[in-house]
N, C-alpha and C positions, 0 to 999 in steps of 0.2 A: 911877546906878551904872555902867551900861553906857557912858555918855558919858565918865565919868572914866577908865574902862579904855581907851577909845579914845584919849583925850588922852595917857595914860601910854604907850600903844603908839606913838603918833606921836613922843612925846618920846624914847623908847628908839630908834626908827628914826632920828630926826634925830641923836641923839648917836652912834649906831653909824656913821652915814654920816660924821660928823665924824672919828670915830676911824679909820675905814677910810681916809679921806683922809690923815690924819696918818701912818698906817702906810704908805700908799702912797708918800708923800714920803720917809719914812725908808728904805723898801726901795729906792727909786730911788737915794738917796744911797749906801746900802750897796753896791748893785750897781756904781755908778760907782766907788766906792773899791776894791772887789774887782777890778774890771776893770783899773783903773789899776795896782794892785798886781801883777796877773798880767802885764801888759805889761812892767812894770819887771823882774819876775823872768825873763820870757822874754828880754828884752834882755840881762840879766846872763848868763843861761845861754848865749845865742848868742855873746856875747863870750868866755865861758870856753871854749866849744867851738872857737872860732876860734883862741884861744891854744893850746889843747890840740892842735889839728890842726897848727898851725905848729911846736909844740915839745912833743911828748908827754913828753919826759924830765923836764921841770920838775915834773910832778905825781908822778913816781916817786921823786923825790929823788936 
């Protein structure tokens, strides 16, 4: 009985490692996506602020 429990524990540990690996990959991809999105937004904001600095009245109508 104890052996079977040990094997079950090993199986659970192996599958959890596998899951953690997949989760890690997913998290890395998510972070990369978020970082690229943030860079994009920051670039847009800096362009807007440049336009605003050059010509503030366009935003006031």
